[in-house]
mmCIF entry with sequence, helices, sheets and N, C-alpha, C, O atoms, coordinates in Angstrom:
data_MODEL
# 
_entry.id   MODEL 
# 
_entity.id                         1 
_entity.type                       polymer 
_entity.pdbx_number_of_molecules   1 
# 
_entity_poly.entity_id                      1 
_entity_poly.type                           'polypeptide(L)' 
_entity_poly.nstd_linkage                   no 
_entity_poly.nstd_monomer                   no 
_entity_poly.pdbx_seq_one_letter_code       MLVHLIQKRLQQQRRDELLQAVTESREAYAKGEVRSGTVADLLAELDS 
_entity_poly.pdbx_seq_one_letter_code_can   MLVHLIQKRLQQQRRDELLQAVTESREAYAKGEVRSGTVADLLAELDS 
_entity_poly.pdbx_strand_id                 A 
# 
loop_
_entity_poly_seq.entity_id 
_entity_poly_seq.num 
_entity_poly_seq.mon_id 
_entity_poly_seq.hetero 
1 1  MET n 
1 2  LEU n 
1 3  VAL n 
1 4  HIS n 
1 5  LEU n 
1 6  ILE n 
1 7  GLN n 
1 8  LYS n 
1 9  ARG n 
1 10 LEU n 
1 11 GLN n 
1 12 GLN n 
1 13 GLN n 
1 14 ARG n 
1 15 ARG n 
1 16 ASP n 
1 17 GLU n 
1 18 LEU n 
1 19 LEU n 
1 20 GLN n 
1 21 ALA n 
1 22 VAL n 
1 23 THR n 
1 24 GLU n 
1 25 SER n 
1 26 ARG n 
1 27 GLU n 
1 28 ALA n 
1 29 TYR n 
1 30 ALA n 
1 31 LYS n 
1 32 GLY n 
1 33 GLU n 
1 34 VAL n 
1 35 ARG n 
1 36 SER n 
1 37 GLY n 
1 38 THR n 
1 39 VAL n 
1 40 ALA n 
1 41 ASP n 
1 42 LEU n 
1 43 LEU n 
1 44 ALA n 
1 45 GLU n 
1 46 LEU n 
1 47 ASP n 
1 48 SER n 
# 
_struct_asym.id          A 
_struct_asym.entity_id   1 
# 
loop_
_struct_conf.conf_type_id 
_struct_conf.id 
_struct_conf.pdbx_PDB_helix_id 
_struct_conf.beg_label_comp_id 
_struct_conf.beg_label_asym_id 
_struct_conf.beg_label_seq_id 
_struct_conf.pdbx_beg_PDB_ins_code 
_struct_conf.end_label_comp_id 
_struct_conf.end_label_asym_id 
_struct_conf.end_label_seq_id 
_struct_conf.pdbx_end_PDB_ins_code 
_struct_conf.beg_auth_comp_id 
_struct_conf.beg_auth_asym_id 
_struct_conf.beg_auth_seq_id 
_struct_conf.end_auth_comp_id 
_struct_conf.end_auth_asym_id 
_struct_conf.end_auth_seq_id 
_struct_conf.pdbx_PDB_helix_class 
_struct_conf.details 
_struct_conf.pdbx_PDB_helix_length 
HELX_P HELX_P1 AA1 LEU A 2  ? LYS A 31 ? LEU A 2  LYS A 31 1 ? 30 
HELX_P HELX_P2 AA2 VAL A 39 ? ASP A 47 ? VAL A 39 ASP A 47 1 ? 9  
# 
_struct_conf_type.id          HELX_P 
_struct_conf_type.criteria    ? 
_struct_conf_type.reference   ? 
# 
loop_
_atom_site.group_PDB 
_atom_site.id 
_atom_site.type_symbol 
_atom_site.label_atom_id 
_atom_site.label_alt_id 
_atom_site.label_comp_id 
_atom_site.label_asym_id 
_atom_site.label_entity_id 
_atom_site.label_seq_id 
_atom_site.pdbx_PDB_ins_code 
_atom_site.Cartn_x 
_atom_site.Cartn_y 
_atom_site.Cartn_z 
_atom_site.occupancy 
_atom_site.B_iso_or_equiv 
_atom_site.pdbx_formal_charge 
_atom_site.auth_seq_id 
_atom_site.auth_comp_id 
_atom_site.auth_asym_id 
_atom_site.auth_atom_id 
_atom_site.pdbx_PDB_model_num 
ATOM 1   N N  . MET A 1 1  ? 19.191 -13.606 -8.730  1.00 0.00 ? 1  MET A N  1 
ATOM 2   C CA . MET A 1 1  ? 20.418 -12.904 -8.048  1.00 0.00 ? 1  MET A CA 1 
ATOM 3   C C  . MET A 1 1  ? 21.131 -12.141 -9.060  1.00 0.00 ? 1  MET A C  1 
ATOM 4   O O  . MET A 1 1  ? 21.458 -10.980 -8.817  1.00 0.00 ? 1  MET A O  1 
ATOM 5   N N  . LEU A 1 2  ? 21.416 -12.722 -10.239 1.00 0.00 ? 2  LEU A N  1 
ATOM 6   C CA . LEU A 1 2  ? 22.088 -11.901 -11.272 1.00 0.00 ? 2  LEU A CA 1 
ATOM 7   C C  . LEU A 1 2  ? 21.267 -10.704 -11.771 1.00 0.00 ? 2  LEU A C  1 
ATOM 8   O O  . LEU A 1 2  ? 21.853 -9.697  -12.168 1.00 0.00 ? 2  LEU A O  1 
ATOM 9   N N  . VAL A 1 3  ? 20.012 -10.779 -11.764 1.00 0.00 ? 3  VAL A N  1 
ATOM 10  C CA . VAL A 1 3  ? 19.086 -9.743  -12.189 1.00 0.00 ? 3  VAL A CA 1 
ATOM 11  C C  . VAL A 1 3  ? 19.206 -8.683  -11.110 1.00 0.00 ? 3  VAL A C  1 
ATOM 12  O O  . VAL A 1 3  ? 19.197 -7.517  -11.503 1.00 0.00 ? 3  VAL A O  1 
ATOM 13  N N  . HIS A 1 4  ? 19.316 -8.910  -9.822  1.00 0.00 ? 4  HIS A N  1 
ATOM 14  C CA . HIS A 1 4  ? 19.363 -8.071  -8.754  1.00 0.00 ? 4  HIS A CA 1 
ATOM 15  C C  . HIS A 1 4  ? 20.765 -7.247  -8.952  1.00 0.00 ? 4  HIS A C  1 
ATOM 16  O O  . HIS A 1 4  ? 20.782 -6.023  -8.821  1.00 0.00 ? 4  HIS A O  1 
ATOM 17  N N  . LEU A 1 5  ? 21.865 -7.952  -9.255  1.00 0.00 ? 5  LEU A N  1 
ATOM 18  C CA . LEU A 1 5  ? 23.053 -7.251  -9.347  1.00 0.00 ? 5  LEU A CA 1 
ATOM 19  C C  . LEU A 1 5  ? 23.040 -6.356  -10.563 1.00 0.00 ? 5  LEU A C  1 
ATOM 20  O O  . LEU A 1 5  ? 23.601 -5.264  -10.472 1.00 0.00 ? 5  LEU A O  1 
ATOM 21  N N  . ILE A 1 6  ? 22.490 -6.687  -11.624 1.00 0.00 ? 6  ILE A N  1 
ATOM 22  C CA . ILE A 1 6  ? 22.443 -5.788  -12.788 1.00 0.00 ? 6  ILE A CA 1 
ATOM 23  C C  . ILE A 1 6  ? 21.632 -4.597  -12.516 1.00 0.00 ? 6  ILE A C  1 
ATOM 24  O O  . ILE A 1 6  ? 21.982 -3.472  -12.873 1.00 0.00 ? 6  ILE A O  1 
ATOM 25  N N  . GLN A 1 7  ? 20.565 -4.844  -11.894 1.00 0.00 ? 7  GLN A N  1 
ATOM 26  C CA . GLN A 1 7  ? 19.698 -3.693  -11.503 1.00 0.00 ? 7  GLN A CA 1 
ATOM 27  C C  . GLN A 1 7  ? 20.358 -2.623  -10.583 1.00 0.00 ? 7  GLN A C  1 
ATOM 28  O O  . GLN A 1 7  ? 20.104 -1.423  -10.686 1.00 0.00 ? 7  GLN A O  1 
ATOM 29  N N  . LYS A 1 8  ? 21.231 -3.154  -9.668  1.00 0.00 ? 8  LYS A N  1 
ATOM 30  C CA . LYS A 1 8  ? 21.950 -2.331  -8.792  1.00 0.00 ? 8  LYS A CA 1 
ATOM 31  C C  . LYS A 1 8  ? 23.073 -1.404  -9.573  1.00 0.00 ? 8  LYS A C  1 
ATOM 32  O O  . LYS A 1 8  ? 23.289 -0.214  -9.339  1.00 0.00 ? 8  LYS A O  1 
ATOM 33  N N  . ARG A 1 9  ? 23.716 -2.201  -10.524 1.00 0.00 ? 9  ARG A N  1 
ATOM 34  C CA . ARG A 1 9  ? 24.705 -1.535  -11.362 1.00 0.00 ? 9  ARG A CA 1 
ATOM 35  C C  . ARG A 1 9  ? 24.106 -0.514  -12.161 1.00 0.00 ? 9  ARG A C  1 
ATOM 36  O O  . ARG A 1 9  ? 24.662 0.581   -12.250 1.00 0.00 ? 9  ARG A O  1 
ATOM 37  N N  . LEU A 1 10 ? 22.970 -0.767  -12.788 1.00 0.00 ? 10 LEU A N  1 
ATOM 38  C CA . LEU A 1 10 ? 22.292 0.227   -13.575 1.00 0.00 ? 10 LEU A CA 1 
ATOM 39  C C  . LEU A 1 10 ? 21.798 1.479   -12.717 1.00 0.00 ? 10 LEU A C  1 
ATOM 40  O O  . LEU A 1 10 ? 21.904 2.615   -13.179 1.00 0.00 ? 10 LEU A O  1 
ATOM 41  N N  . GLN A 1 11 ? 21.265 1.243   -11.479 1.00 0.00 ? 11 GLN A N  1 
ATOM 42  C CA . GLN A 1 11 ? 20.979 2.267   -10.605 1.00 0.00 ? 11 GLN A CA 1 
ATOM 43  C C  . GLN A 1 11 ? 22.036 3.133   -10.263 1.00 0.00 ? 11 GLN A C  1 
ATOM 44  O O  . GLN A 1 11 ? 21.874 4.353   -10.266 1.00 0.00 ? 11 GLN A O  1 
ATOM 45  N N  . GLN A 1 12 ? 23.193 2.555   -9.945  1.00 0.00 ? 12 GLN A N  1 
ATOM 46  C CA . GLN A 1 12 ? 24.522 3.287   -9.637  1.00 0.00 ? 12 GLN A CA 1 
ATOM 47  C C  . GLN A 1 12 ? 25.009 4.070   -10.861 1.00 0.00 ? 12 GLN A C  1 
ATOM 48  O O  . GLN A 1 12 ? 25.416 5.222   -10.716 1.00 0.00 ? 12 GLN A O  1 
ATOM 49  N N  . GLN A 1 13 ? 24.981 3.499   -12.016 1.00 0.00 ? 13 GLN A N  1 
ATOM 50  C CA . GLN A 1 13 ? 25.176 4.199   -13.296 1.00 0.00 ? 13 GLN A CA 1 
ATOM 51  C C  . GLN A 1 13 ? 24.419 5.445   -13.493 1.00 0.00 ? 13 GLN A C  1 
ATOM 52  O O  . GLN A 1 13 ? 24.969 6.454   -13.935 1.00 0.00 ? 13 GLN A O  1 
ATOM 53  N N  . ARG A 1 14 ? 23.093 5.401   -13.157 1.00 0.00 ? 14 ARG A N  1 
ATOM 54  C CA . ARG A 1 14 ? 22.185 6.459   -13.356 1.00 0.00 ? 14 ARG A CA 1 
ATOM 55  C C  . ARG A 1 14 ? 22.523 7.540   -12.386 1.00 0.00 ? 14 ARG A C  1 
ATOM 56  O O  . ARG A 1 14 ? 22.566 8.706   -12.776 1.00 0.00 ? 14 ARG A O  1 
ATOM 57  N N  . ARG A 1 15 ? 22.778 7.205   -11.078 1.00 0.00 ? 15 ARG A N  1 
ATOM 58  C CA . ARG A 1 15 ? 23.254 8.099   -10.104 1.00 0.00 ? 15 ARG A CA 1 
ATOM 59  C C  . ARG A 1 15 ? 24.521 8.820   -10.422 1.00 0.00 ? 15 ARG A C  1 
ATOM 60  O O  . ARG A 1 15 ? 24.658 10.008  -10.130 1.00 0.00 ? 15 ARG A O  1 
ATOM 61  N N  . ASP A 1 16 ? 25.483 8.098   -11.037 1.00 0.00 ? 16 ASP A N  1 
ATOM 62  C CA . ASP A 1 16 ? 26.741 8.737   -11.511 1.00 0.00 ? 16 ASP A CA 1 
ATOM 63  C C  . ASP A 1 16 ? 26.459 9.798   -12.649 1.00 0.00 ? 16 ASP A C  1 
ATOM 64  O O  . ASP A 1 16 ? 27.021 10.889  -12.745 1.00 0.00 ? 16 ASP A O  1 
ATOM 65  N N  . GLU A 1 17 ? 25.450 9.266   -13.531 1.00 0.00 ? 17 GLU A N  1 
ATOM 66  C CA . GLU A 1 17 ? 25.084 10.390  -14.624 1.00 0.00 ? 17 GLU A CA 1 
ATOM 67  C C  . GLU A 1 17 ? 24.426 11.479  -14.157 1.00 0.00 ? 17 GLU A C  1 
ATOM 68  O O  . GLU A 1 17 ? 24.605 12.568  -14.704 1.00 0.00 ? 17 GLU A O  1 
ATOM 69  N N  . LEU A 1 18 ? 23.562 11.339  -13.068 1.00 0.00 ? 18 LEU A N  1 
ATOM 70  C CA . LEU A 1 18 ? 22.930 12.493  -12.478 1.00 0.00 ? 18 LEU A CA 1 
ATOM 71  C C  . LEU A 1 18 ? 23.902 13.444  -11.686 1.00 0.00 ? 18 LEU A C  1 
ATOM 72  O O  . LEU A 1 18 ? 23.741 14.664  -11.665 1.00 0.00 ? 18 LEU A O  1 
ATOM 73  N N  . LEU A 1 19 ? 24.817 12.859  -11.105 1.00 0.00 ? 19 LEU A N  1 
ATOM 74  C CA . LEU A 1 19 ? 25.790 13.603  -10.379 1.00 0.00 ? 19 LEU A CA 1 
ATOM 75  C C  . LEU A 1 19 ? 26.644 14.316  -11.360 1.00 0.00 ? 19 LEU A C  1 
ATOM 76  O O  . LEU A 1 19 ? 27.017 15.453  -11.072 1.00 0.00 ? 19 LEU A O  1 
ATOM 77  N N  . GLN A 1 20 ? 26.998 13.775  -12.491 1.00 0.00 ? 20 GLN A N  1 
ATOM 78  C CA . GLN A 1 20 ? 27.757 14.534  -13.480 1.00 0.00 ? 20 GLN A CA 1 
ATOM 79  C C  . GLN A 1 20 ? 26.944 15.649  -14.038 1.00 0.00 ? 20 GLN A C  1 
ATOM 80  O O  . GLN A 1 20 ? 27.526 16.707  -14.277 1.00 0.00 ? 20 GLN A O  1 
ATOM 81  N N  . ALA A 1 21 ? 25.681 15.543  -14.274 1.00 0.00 ? 21 ALA A N  1 
ATOM 82  C CA . ALA A 1 21 ? 24.829 16.628  -14.832 1.00 0.00 ? 21 ALA A CA 1 
ATOM 83  C C  . ALA A 1 21 ? 24.664 17.661  -13.855 1.00 0.00 ? 21 ALA A C  1 
ATOM 84  O O  . ALA A 1 21 ? 24.701 18.827  -14.248 1.00 0.00 ? 21 ALA A O  1 
ATOM 85  N N  . VAL A 1 22 ? 24.481 17.400  -12.585 1.00 0.00 ? 22 VAL A N  1 
ATOM 86  C CA . VAL A 1 22 ? 24.420 18.388  -11.561 1.00 0.00 ? 22 VAL A CA 1 
ATOM 87  C C  . VAL A 1 22 ? 25.678 19.156  -11.364 1.00 0.00 ? 22 VAL A C  1 
ATOM 88  O O  . VAL A 1 22 ? 25.643 20.355  -11.085 1.00 0.00 ? 22 VAL A O  1 
ATOM 89  N N  . THR A 1 23 ? 26.772 18.505  -11.501 1.00 0.00 ? 23 THR A N  1 
ATOM 90  C CA . THR A 1 23 ? 28.045 19.148  -11.370 1.00 0.00 ? 23 THR A CA 1 
ATOM 91  C C  . THR A 1 23 ? 28.255 20.126  -12.514 1.00 0.00 ? 23 THR A C  1 
ATOM 92  O O  . THR A 1 23 ? 28.699 21.248  -12.271 1.00 0.00 ? 23 THR A O  1 
ATOM 93  N N  . GLU A 1 24 ? 27.941 19.733  -13.804 1.00 0.00 ? 24 GLU A N  1 
ATOM 94  C CA . GLU A 1 24 ? 28.103 20.515  -14.981 1.00 0.00 ? 24 GLU A CA 1 
ATOM 95  C C  . GLU A 1 24 ? 27.076 21.600  -14.842 1.00 0.00 ? 24 GLU A C  1 
ATOM 96  O O  . GLU A 1 24 ? 27.396 22.716  -15.251 1.00 0.00 ? 24 GLU A O  1 
ATOM 97  N N  . SER A 1 25 ? 25.859 21.422  -14.310 1.00 0.00 ? 25 SER A N  1 
ATOM 98  C CA . SER A 1 25 ? 24.930 22.534  -14.258 1.00 0.00 ? 25 SER A CA 1 
ATOM 99  C C  . SER A 1 25 ? 25.471 23.631  -13.311 1.00 0.00 ? 25 SER A C  1 
ATOM 100 O O  . SER A 1 25 ? 25.419 24.825  -13.603 1.00 0.00 ? 25 SER A O  1 
ATOM 101 N N  . ARG A 1 26 ? 25.985 23.161  -12.176 1.00 0.00 ? 26 ARG A N  1 
ATOM 102 C CA . ARG A 1 26 ? 26.471 24.050  -11.147 1.00 0.00 ? 26 ARG A CA 1 
ATOM 103 C C  . ARG A 1 26 ? 27.645 24.926  -11.611 1.00 0.00 ? 26 ARG A C  1 
ATOM 104 O O  . ARG A 1 26 ? 27.748 26.111  -11.296 1.00 0.00 ? 26 ARG A O  1 
ATOM 105 N N  . GLU A 1 27 ? 28.593 24.208  -12.446 1.00 0.00 ? 27 GLU A N  1 
ATOM 106 C CA . GLU A 1 27 ? 29.620 24.910  -12.964 1.00 0.00 ? 27 GLU A CA 1 
ATOM 107 C C  . GLU A 1 27 ? 29.202 26.037  -14.042 1.00 0.00 ? 27 GLU A C  1 
ATOM 108 O O  . GLU A 1 27 ? 29.701 27.161  -14.094 1.00 0.00 ? 27 GLU A O  1 
ATOM 109 N N  . ALA A 1 28 ? 28.257 25.564  -14.839 1.00 0.00 ? 28 ALA A N  1 
ATOM 110 C CA . ALA A 1 28 ? 27.590 26.571  -15.786 1.00 0.00 ? 28 ALA A CA 1 
ATOM 111 C C  . ALA A 1 28 ? 26.985 27.809  -15.018 1.00 0.00 ? 28 ALA A C  1 
ATOM 112 O O  . ALA A 1 28 ? 27.176 28.952  -15.435 1.00 0.00 ? 28 ALA A O  1 
ATOM 113 N N  . TYR A 1 29 ? 26.319 27.572  -13.987 1.00 0.00 ? 29 TYR A N  1 
ATOM 114 C CA . TYR A 1 29 ? 25.607 28.516  -13.224 1.00 0.00 ? 29 TYR A CA 1 
ATOM 115 C C  . TYR A 1 29 ? 26.737 29.486  -12.622 1.00 0.00 ? 29 TYR A C  1 
ATOM 116 O O  . TYR A 1 29 ? 26.595 30.709  -12.632 1.00 0.00 ? 29 TYR A O  1 
ATOM 117 N N  . ALA A 1 30 ? 27.699 28.942  -12.176 1.00 0.00 ? 30 ALA A N  1 
ATOM 118 C CA . ALA A 1 30 ? 28.876 29.713  -11.514 1.00 0.00 ? 30 ALA A CA 1 
ATOM 119 C C  . ALA A 1 30 ? 29.570 30.594  -12.514 1.00 0.00 ? 30 ALA A C  1 
ATOM 120 O O  . ALA A 1 30 ? 30.079 31.669  -12.196 1.00 0.00 ? 30 ALA A O  1 
ATOM 121 N N  . LYS A 1 31 ? 29.575 30.107  -13.729 1.00 0.00 ? 31 LYS A N  1 
ATOM 122 C CA . LYS A 1 31 ? 30.278 30.889  -14.804 1.00 0.00 ? 31 LYS A CA 1 
ATOM 123 C C  . LYS A 1 31 ? 29.395 31.958  -15.430 1.00 0.00 ? 31 LYS A C  1 
ATOM 124 O O  . LYS A 1 31 ? 29.840 32.802  -16.209 1.00 0.00 ? 31 LYS A O  1 
ATOM 125 N N  . GLY A 1 32 ? 28.105 31.881  -15.048 1.00 0.00 ? 32 GLY A N  1 
ATOM 126 C CA . GLY A 1 32 ? 27.198 32.859  -15.605 1.00 0.00 ? 32 GLY A CA 1 
ATOM 127 C C  . GLY A 1 32 ? 26.547 32.430  -16.940 1.00 0.00 ? 32 GLY A C  1 
ATOM 128 O O  . GLY A 1 32 ? 25.934 33.239  -17.637 1.00 0.00 ? 32 GLY A O  1 
ATOM 129 N N  . GLU A 1 33 ? 26.695 31.161  -17.263 1.00 0.00 ? 33 GLU A N  1 
ATOM 130 C CA . GLU A 1 33 ? 26.154 30.653  -18.612 1.00 0.00 ? 33 GLU A CA 1 
ATOM 131 C C  . GLU A 1 33 ? 24.819 30.174  -18.483 1.00 0.00 ? 33 GLU A C  1 
ATOM 132 O O  . GLU A 1 33 ? 24.376 29.430  -19.357 1.00 0.00 ? 33 GLU A O  1 
ATOM 133 N N  . VAL A 1 34 ? 24.084 30.521  -17.455 1.00 0.00 ? 34 VAL A N  1 
ATOM 134 C CA . VAL A 1 34 ? 22.729 30.084  -17.219 1.00 0.00 ? 34 VAL A CA 1 
ATOM 135 C C  . VAL A 1 34 ? 21.911 31.325  -17.117 1.00 0.00 ? 34 VAL A C  1 
ATOM 136 O O  . VAL A 1 34 ? 22.253 32.254  -16.385 1.00 0.00 ? 34 VAL A O  1 
ATOM 137 N N  . ARG A 1 35 ? 20.786 31.348  -17.878 1.00 0.00 ? 35 ARG A N  1 
ATOM 138 C CA . ARG A 1 35 ? 19.884 32.483  -17.761 1.00 0.00 ? 35 ARG A CA 1 
ATOM 139 C C  . ARG A 1 35 ? 18.435 32.073  -17.304 1.00 0.00 ? 35 ARG A C  1 
ATOM 140 O O  . ARG A 1 35 ? 17.976 30.965  -17.583 1.00 0.00 ? 35 ARG A O  1 
ATOM 141 N N  . SER A 1 36 ? 17.812 32.916  -16.666 1.00 0.00 ? 36 SER A N  1 
ATOM 142 C CA . SER A 1 36 ? 16.444 32.563  -16.300 1.00 0.00 ? 36 SER A CA 1 
ATOM 143 C C  . SER A 1 36 ? 15.415 33.368  -17.178 1.00 0.00 ? 36 SER A C  1 
ATOM 144 O O  . SER A 1 36 ? 15.747 34.402  -17.757 1.00 0.00 ? 36 SER A O  1 
ATOM 145 N N  . GLY A 1 37 ? 14.199 32.859  -17.243 1.00 0.00 ? 37 GLY A N  1 
ATOM 146 C CA . GLY A 1 37 ? 13.193 33.565  -17.952 1.00 0.00 ? 37 GLY A CA 1 
ATOM 147 C C  . GLY A 1 37 ? 11.961 32.691  -18.095 1.00 0.00 ? 37 GLY A C  1 
ATOM 148 O O  . GLY A 1 37 ? 11.952 31.573  -17.578 1.00 0.00 ? 37 GLY A O  1 
ATOM 149 N N  . THR A 1 38 ? 10.931 33.150  -18.768 1.00 0.00 ? 38 THR A N  1 
ATOM 150 C CA . THR A 1 38 ? 9.711  32.430  -18.907 1.00 0.00 ? 38 THR A CA 1 
ATOM 151 C C  . THR A 1 38 ? 9.751  31.595  -20.037 1.00 0.00 ? 38 THR A C  1 
ATOM 152 O O  . THR A 1 38 ? 10.724 31.609  -20.790 1.00 0.00 ? 38 THR A O  1 
ATOM 153 N N  . VAL A 1 39 ? 8.707  30.816  -20.233 1.00 0.00 ? 39 VAL A N  1 
ATOM 154 C CA . VAL A 1 39 ? 8.619  29.947  -21.439 1.00 0.00 ? 39 VAL A CA 1 
ATOM 155 C C  . VAL A 1 39 ? 8.460  30.796  -22.587 1.00 0.00 ? 39 VAL A C  1 
ATOM 156 O O  . VAL A 1 39 ? 8.986  30.457  -23.646 1.00 0.00 ? 39 VAL A O  1 
ATOM 157 N N  . ALA A 1 40 ? 7.786  31.881  -22.502 1.00 0.00 ? 40 ALA A N  1 
ATOM 158 C CA . ALA A 1 40 ? 7.568  32.780  -23.702 1.00 0.00 ? 40 ALA A CA 1 
ATOM 159 C C  . ALA A 1 40 ? 8.933  33.389  -24.063 1.00 0.00 ? 40 ALA A C  1 
ATOM 160 O O  . ALA A 1 40 ? 9.195  33.576  -25.252 1.00 0.00 ? 40 ALA A O  1 
ATOM 161 N N  . ASP A 1 41 ? 9.813  33.708  -23.108 1.00 0.00 ? 41 ASP A N  1 
ATOM 162 C CA . ASP A 1 41 ? 11.176 34.109  -23.425 1.00 0.00 ? 41 ASP A CA 1 
ATOM 163 C C  . ASP A 1 41 ? 11.964 33.193  -24.130 1.00 0.00 ? 41 ASP A C  1 
ATOM 164 O O  . ASP A 1 41 ? 12.673 33.547  -25.072 1.00 0.00 ? 41 ASP A O  1 
ATOM 165 N N  . LEU A 1 42 ? 11.875 31.872  -23.678 1.00 0.00 ? 42 LEU A N  1 
ATOM 166 C CA . LEU A 1 42 ? 12.614 30.789  -24.435 1.00 0.00 ? 42 LEU A CA 1 
ATOM 167 C C  . LEU A 1 42 ? 12.124 30.535  -25.837 1.00 0.00 ? 42 LEU A C  1 
ATOM 168 O O  . LEU A 1 42 ? 12.929 30.399  -26.757 1.00 0.00 ? 42 LEU A O  1 
ATOM 169 N N  . LEU A 1 43 ? 10.840 30.469  -26.017 1.00 0.00 ? 43 LEU A N  1 
ATOM 170 C CA . LEU A 1 43 ? 10.310 30.443  -27.425 1.00 0.00 ? 43 LEU A CA 1 
ATOM 171 C C  . LEU A 1 43 ? 10.702 31.599  -28.287 1.00 0.00 ? 43 LEU A C  1 
ATOM 172 O O  . LEU A 1 43 ? 11.087 31.430  -29.444 1.00 0.00 ? 43 LEU A O  1 
ATOM 173 N N  . ALA A 1 44 ? 10.609 32.723  -27.749 1.00 0.00 ? 44 ALA A N  1 
ATOM 174 C CA . ALA A 1 44 ? 11.008 34.016  -28.516 1.00 0.00 ? 44 ALA A CA 1 
ATOM 175 C C  . ALA A 1 44 ? 12.422 33.774  -28.994 1.00 0.00 ? 44 ALA A C  1 
ATOM 176 O O  . ALA A 1 44 ? 12.714 33.978  -30.173 1.00 0.00 ? 44 ALA A O  1 
ATOM 177 N N  . GLU A 1 45 ? 13.353 33.323  -28.066 1.00 0.00 ? 45 GLU A N  1 
ATOM 178 C CA . GLU A 1 45 ? 14.788 33.129  -28.320 1.00 0.00 ? 45 GLU A CA 1 
ATOM 179 C C  . GLU A 1 45 ? 14.930 32.067  -29.426 1.00 0.00 ? 45 GLU A C  1 
ATOM 180 O O  . GLU A 1 45 ? 15.725 32.222  -30.353 1.00 0.00 ? 45 GLU A O  1 
ATOM 181 N N  . LEU A 1 46 ? 14.213 31.083  -29.316 1.00 0.00 ? 46 LEU A N  1 
ATOM 182 C CA . LEU A 1 46 ? 14.268 29.963  -30.188 1.00 0.00 ? 46 LEU A CA 1 
ATOM 183 C C  . LEU A 1 46 ? 13.904 30.415  -31.570 1.00 0.00 ? 46 LEU A C  1 
ATOM 184 O O  . LEU A 1 46 ? 14.552 30.029  -32.543 1.00 0.00 ? 46 LEU A O  1 
ATOM 185 N N  . ASP A 1 47 ? 12.857 31.243  -31.681 1.00 0.00 ? 47 ASP A N  1 
ATOM 186 C CA . ASP A 1 47 ? 12.403 31.776  -33.011 1.00 0.00 ? 47 ASP A CA 1 
ATOM 187 C C  . ASP A 1 47 ? 13.373 32.760  -33.760 1.00 0.00 ? 47 ASP A C  1 
ATOM 188 O O  . ASP A 1 47 ? 13.282 32.986  -34.967 1.00 0.00 ? 47 ASP A O  1 
ATOM 189 N N  . SER A 1 48 ? 14.313 33.325  -32.928 1.00 0.00 ? 48 SER A N  1 
ATOM 190 C CA . SER A 1 48 ? 15.166 34.291  -33.484 1.00 0.00 ? 48 SER A CA 1 
ATOM 191 C C  . SER A 1 48 ? 16.381 33.777  -34.099 1.00 0.00 ? 48 SER A C  1 
ATOM 192 O O  . SER A 1 48 ? 17.188 34.551  -34.613 1.00 0.00 ? 48 SER A O  1 
# 
């Protein structure tokens, strides 16, 4: 029973972390801080 409770708490913690990441991503997108491109574009930017 204790293991079950711990598992449930860990699952909820992960859900909360995912929700926070989604919220931050949506805010960044709304602010125009997100760009799209290909993998080649990303690699080229990382090399520069």
